[in-house]
KEMIKE-46165 format. One line per 4 residues: number of its first residue (from 0); for each residue y, x, z of C-alpha. Coordinates in Angstrom, 3 decimals. Layout:
// KEMIKE-46165
NUM	Y,X,Z  ... .
***
This chain:
// KEMIKE-46165
0	67.653,44.991,-123.344  64.123,45.683,-124.378  64.089,48.827,-122.247  65.153,46.827,-119.170 .
4	62.294,44.330,-119.705  59.674,47.080,-120.006  60.956,48.781,-116.886  60.740,45.531,-114.855 .
8	57.148,44.929,-116.037  56.081,48.384,-114.933  57.487,47.767,-111.423  55.611,44.416,-111.048 .
12	52.301,45.986,-112.089  52.774,48.860,-109.619  53.509,46.523,-106.740  50.312,44.578,-107.537 .
16	48.196,47.712,-107.133  49.871,48.457,-103.780  49.170,44.944,-102.439  45.508,45.026,-103.540 .
20	44.961,48.363,-101.783  46.171,47.152,-98.343  43.588,45.637,-96.004  44.134,42.001,-94.894 .
24	45.632,41.699,-91.415  43.251,40.538,-88.578  44.573,37.462,-86.783  45.430,38.257,-83.161 .
28	43.618,35.055,-82.034  40.196,36.201,-83.254  38.158,37.157,-80.116  36.031,40.234,-79.963 .
32	32.393,39.128,-79.686  30.970,39.957,-76.249  28.081,42.313,-75.797  24.792,40.436,-75.452 .
36	23.611,39.954,-71.796  19.845,40.077,-71.196  18.329,36.806,-69.789  17.089,37.335,-66.213 .
40	13.345,36.788,-65.742  12.283,33.474,-64.144  11.537,33.749,-60.420  7.847,33.536,-59.485 .
44	7.092,30.244,-57.660  5.986,30.594,-54.035  2.254,29.956,-53.714  1.499,27.301,-51.059 .
48	-0.693,27.993,-48.070  -4.031,26.337,-48.829  -5.779,24.581,-45.951  -9.237,23.092,-46.493 .
52	-10.154,19.820,-44.815  -13.598,18.209,-44.524  -14.759,14.800,-43.310  -17.976,12.815,-43.443 .
56	-16.024,9.694,-44.413  -16.033,8.570,-48.080  -12.560,8.462,-49.666  -12.531,4.646,-49.819 .
60	-13.050,4.185,-46.074  -10.309,2.647,-43.958  -10.227,5.793,-41.815  -9.352,7.905,-44.859 .
64	-6.957,5.492,-46.537  -4.938,4.404,-43.509  -5.194,7.300,-41.038  -6.302,10.627,-42.524 .
68	-4.386,10.452,-45.811  -1.016,9.457,-44.269  -1.253,12.257,-41.697  -2.225,14.973,-44.190 .
72	0.296,13.758,-46.783  3.081,13.848,-44.217  2.243,17.432,-43.259  2.404,18.484,-46.920 .
76	5.666,16.608,-47.514  7.409,17.868,-44.415  6.577,21.470,-45.261  8.282,21.018,-48.624 .
80	5.148,21.925,-50.549  4.575,25.148,-48.615  1.236,23.749,-47.443  -1.481,22.364,-49.710 .
84	-4.393,20.592,-48.032  -7.566,20.553,-50.133  -9.633,17.547,-49.098  -13.419,17.202,-49.174 .
88	-15.007,13.834,-48.405  -18.472,12.426,-47.689  -19.950,15.718,-46.387  -19.406,17.477,-49.731 .
92	-18.280,20.677,-47.995  -20.064,20.583,-44.625  -22.443,18.102,-43.001  -21.248,15.988,-40.087 .
96	-23.496,17.657,-37.466  -22.328,21.109,-38.626  -18.607,20.320,-38.712  -17.585,21.778,-35.348 .
100	-19.350,25.105,-35.899  -18.110,25.247,-39.504  -14.523,25.030,-38.249  -15.140,27.485,-35.433 .
104	-16.607,30.040,-37.868  -13.971,29.517,-40.577  -16.175,27.867,-43.202  -13.573,25.098,-43.309 .
108	-10.027,25.146,-41.901  -9.820,21.581,-40.536  -12.813,19.394,-39.776  -13.349,15.786,-38.717 .
112	-16.472,15.580,-36.583  -18.077,13.866,-33.600  -18.455,15.314,-30.128  -21.776,13.567,-29.554 .
116	-23.342,15.735,-32.303  -22.521,19.007,-30.485  -24.876,18.925,-27.471  -23.525,20.397,-24.256 .
120	-20.088,21.259,-25.653  -18.094,18.152,-24.675  -19.299,16.610,-21.378  -15.845,15.314,-20.406 .
124	-15.404,13.621,-23.785  -18.191,11.225,-22.864  -15.882,9.439,-20.418  -14.340,7.409,-23.246 .
128	-17.749,5.767,-23.780  -17.713,4.185,-20.303  -15.123,1.462,-20.833  -15.837,-1.391,-18.377 .
132	-17.442,-4.456,-19.927  -14.759,-6.749,-18.512  -11.844,-4.833,-20.079  -10.297,-4.382,-23.524 .
136	-8.603,-1.003,-23.858  -6.099,-1.243,-26.717  -5.369,2.494,-26.838  -8.616,4.503,-26.478 .
140	-7.361,7.533,-28.435  -4.114,7.501,-26.446  -6.087,7.369,-23.194  -8.163,10.297,-24.426 .
144	-5.040,12.335,-25.321  -3.343,11.692,-21.970  -6.478,12.683,-20.067  -6.629,15.864,-22.140 .
148	-3.075,16.734,-21.076  -3.871,16.153,-17.402  -7.064,18.202,-16.996  -7.322,21.924,-17.898 .
152	-11.104,21.591,-17.648  -10.974,19.054,-20.472  -8.805,21.361,-22.559  -11.292,24.192,-22.029 .
156	-13.892,22.287,-24.072  -11.742,23.066,-27.144  -10.842,26.679,-26.348  -12.576,27.987,-29.487 .
160	-10.614,25.767,-31.906  -7.170,24.216,-32.266  -7.381,20.531,-31.363  -5.170,18.484,-33.689 .
164	-5.870,14.949,-32.533  -8.606,12.665,-31.157  -9.769,9.482,-32.869  -11.755,6.859,-30.973 .
168	-13.287,3.618,-32.131  -11.897,0.435,-30.541  -15.338,-0.590,-29.317  -19.035,-0.399,-30.114 .
172	-20.374,-3.937,-30.026  -23.961,-5.092,-29.536  -25.631,-6.348,-32.696  -29.120,-7.874,-32.994 .
176	-31.251,-9.069,-35.887  -33.273,-11.944,-34.380  -32.694,-12.446,-30.663  -29.151,-13.254,-29.444 .
180	-27.901,-11.520,-26.283  -25.958,-13.988,-24.174  -26.922,-12.866,-20.681  -27.806,-9.668,-18.854 .
184	-31.450,-10.763,-18.787  -31.528,-11.047,-22.593  -31.250,-7.246,-22.810  -34.586,-6.616,-21.130 .
188	-37.136,-4.885,-23.345  -34.932,-4.744,-26.445  -35.536,-1.764,-28.757  -32.001,-0.710,-29.578 .
192	-30.604,1.993,-31.850  -28.285,4.452,-30.107  -26.274,7.525,-31.049  -24.245,8.996,-28.187 .
196	-26.015,9.825,-24.934  -23.678,7.530,-23.013  -24.794,4.566,-25.130  -28.429,5.338,-24.344 .
200	-27.744,5.623,-20.602  -25.679,2.457,-20.453  -28.275,0.641,-22.545  -31.047,1.701,-20.169 .
204	-29.014,0.314,-17.271  -28.940,-3.030,-19.108  -32.705,-2.954,-19.711  -32.953,-1.481,-23.227 .
208	-35.459,0.889,-24.720  -33.026,3.244,-26.504  -34.147,4.693,-29.842  -32.084,7.449,-31.509 .
212	-31.285,6.430,-35.101  -28.937,8.346,-37.446  -26.200,6.117,-38.897  -27.473,6.468,-42.478 .
216	-30.939,5.261,-41.398  -29.716,2.295,-39.385  -29.769,-0.281,-42.200  -33.436,0.314,-43.030 .
220	-34.410,0.524,-39.336  -32.856,-2.882,-38.708  -34.265,-4.368,-41.896  -37.819,-3.166,-41.197 .
224	-37.776,-4.127,-37.513  -38.049,-0.575,-36.223  -35.257,-1.589,-33.830  -34.078,-4.996,-32.647 .
228	-30.432,-4.054,-32.883  -27.976,-1.491,-31.606  -24.840,-0.906,-29.600  -22.393,0.825,-31.921 .
232	-21.232,-1.899,-34.291  -17.609,-2.383,-35.311  -15.999,-4.155,-38.230  -15.328,-1.231,-40.556 .
236	-18.933,-0.063,-40.511  -20.391,-3.566,-40.731  -18.663,-3.856,-44.102  -18.744,-0.249,-45.313 .
240	-22.454,0.303,-44.637  -23.366,-3.366,-45.133  -24.998,-3.498,-41.712  -23.698,-7.045,-41.509 .
244	-26.373,-8.041,-44.029  -29.173,-7.344,-41.526  -27.429,-8.408,-38.303  -27.558,-12.029,-37.118 .
248	-25.678,-11.833,-33.803  -22.772,-9.818,-32.412  -22.175,-9.821,-28.643  -18.651,-8.843,-27.578 .
252	-19.597,-6.224,-24.989  -18.662,-2.649,-25.745  -20.959,0.223,-24.846  -18.729,2.928,-26.262 .
256	-15.476,3.886,-27.945  -17.152,6.673,-29.865  -14.744,9.637,-29.909  -14.289,11.938,-32.881 .
260	-12.125,15.020,-33.319  -9.858,16.693,-35.832  -9.917,20.421,-35.101  -8.629,23.547,-36.857 .
264	-9.939,27.084,-37.083  -8.055,29.257,-34.581  -7.521,32.215,-36.919  -6.130,29.920,-39.606 .
268	-3.849,28.253,-37.087  -2.558,31.578,-35.752  -1.854,32.787,-39.304  0.599,29.958,-40.002 .
272	4.373,30.504,-39.719  5.785,29.032,-36.465  7.835,26.364,-38.255  4.732,25.079,-40.049 .
276	2.843,25.029,-36.749  5.669,22.930,-35.300  5.442,20.456,-38.189  1.678,20.093,-37.772 .
280	1.994,19.647,-34.006  4.707,17.058,-34.493  2.652,14.836,-36.783  -0.740,15.180,-35.092 .
284	-1.427,14.961,-31.338  -0.231,11.769,-29.692  1.413,10.484,-32.865  -1.829,10.542,-34.871 .
288	-3.830,9.210,-31.911  -1.545,6.173,-31.659  -1.769,5.606,-35.407  -5.569,5.637,-35.137 .
292	-5.547,3.069,-32.328  -3.192,0.645,-34.048  -4.897,0.821,-37.451  -8.427,0.491,-36.090 .
296	-7.677,-2.381,-33.738  -5.753,-4.287,-36.407  -8.794,-4.060,-38.682  -11.152,-5.240,-35.913 .
300	-9.014,-8.255,-35.089  -8.498,-9.184,-38.705  -12.172,-9.089,-39.700  -13.917,-10.258,-36.526 .
304	-13.340,-13.948,-37.401  -14.772,-13.322,-40.891  -18.247,-12.271,-39.695  -19.722,-15.747,-40.059 .
308	-18.060,-16.445,-43.403  -19.091,-13.106,-44.930  -22.503,-12.452,-43.345  -23.456,-15.599,-41.421 .
312	-23.219,-13.671,-38.124  -22.828,-15.617,-34.860  -20.299,-14.076,-32.483  -21.126,-14.348,-28.762 .
316	-18.526,-14.041,-25.984  -19.647,-13.422,-22.400  -18.336,-15.559,-19.562  -16.372,-13.858,-16.773 .
320	-19.321,-14.395,-14.426  -21.676,-12.737,-16.914  -19.304,-9.806,-17.453  -19.308,-9.162,-13.697 .
324	-23.112,-8.896,-13.750  -22.962,-6.375,-16.596  -20.335,-4.289,-14.779  -22.508,-4.189,-11.676 .
328	-25.600,-3.146,-13.658  -23.541,-0.500,-15.448  -22.581,1.195,-12.171  -25.864,3.126,-12.195 .
332	-24.950,4.801,-15.504  -21.350,5.408,-14.385  -22.430,7.061,-11.134  -24.926,9.266,-12.957 .
336	-22.221,10.381,-15.370  -19.792,11.268,-12.575  -22.533,13.160,-10.746  -23.428,15.115,-13.885 .
340	-19.804,16.288,-14.190  -19.641,17.269,-10.519  -22.853,19.274,-10.852  -21.283,21.237,-13.722 .
344	-18.391,22.193,-11.455  -16.058,19.703,-13.136  -13.814,17.227,-11.268  -16.009,14.192,-11.983 .
348	-14.649,11.750,-9.391  -10.997,12.616,-10.018  -11.478,12.592,-13.775  -13.172,9.192,-13.890 .
352	-10.587,7.676,-11.558  -7.808,8.941,-13.865  -9.665,7.447,-16.832  -9.901,4.004,-15.212 .
356	-6.208,4.145,-14.301  -5.254,4.796,-17.930  -7.651,2.110,-19.185  -5.981,-0.376,-16.833 .
360	-2.552,0.712,-18.108  -3.388,0.347,-21.791  -5.237,-2.937,-21.339  -1.970,-4.635,-20.409 .
364	-0.587,-7.344,-22.757  2.341,-5.198,-23.923  -0.092,-2.809,-25.630  -2.145,-5.500,-27.372 .
368	-2.595,-4.765,-31.079  -2.048,-7.558,-33.580  -3.946,-7.929,-36.830  -2.348,-6.175,-39.796 .
372	-1.395,-8.427,-42.683 .
***
């Protein structure tokens, strides 16, 4: 019996050694770890096309806030960030008189300037400054744009740049410091500040002594009595430049609808992809011109009644009989302008007739602009 017990013990011990020497089975459900996959490098973001823009207007001006910024923002948005417009205000990049040449030479890509400051370059542009005294043209920039489409000679004035859109003032009213102008005779002998040549010529026809005064010098010239007044006042500037502080009377008779331009360097324009050109064309041109007209007129109408409350200015409205006298006196300046175009080989008579036809169209009640709330 003892031998049987010893034999059984030896077998148990031997089996234990065998079990310990066998490796543990690997469960079939255990997955084989995958080989590590390298992380792909991040794609390099597309750099936007940078376009520089320059204007003489300060950033807080109505023109910038309600016209320029919406147009430029829309171009950036509609290109999906492929275009970045760097904006320079208040002549920080180029001066106002140098804007056209700066764009033409590529110093700046887009510039906002004034035709009247580029002598001899824009004779047909002057037509917009001859609005009849007995008419209110609600769409001066639209009139300008439609004339531009009709006359190749007009388009030729911008052959060295890409015209984006025109921007005209609603009117340039007559402001005086001491003597009110209620009749044609009241104009005689008045020393009046002028800018554009058309304003000087029309003022002479009324009896003025025109005196060229830069806009930034106008306040002091009025305050010191260097001039008795001027013919380029409108609501935005009366507030922005505080000219209303030195003006006592405003006569509702417009000598001009001072045009300005937004133009682009031709090489920069030609370097843009066609789809981006299409986007820019779509949101400038007539669309931007109409925006300019509506915004500017709404501001004029809203603030005109506030002249007396804010500055103590008396507003003078001409009678229909008086307006007719002014229109007749103005015919001398109009005829001289038409003749000057004809002498340059331009279609003066046809061009001015087309202008008056468009003015009549856009003076109709259906185009009247209401004050913005």
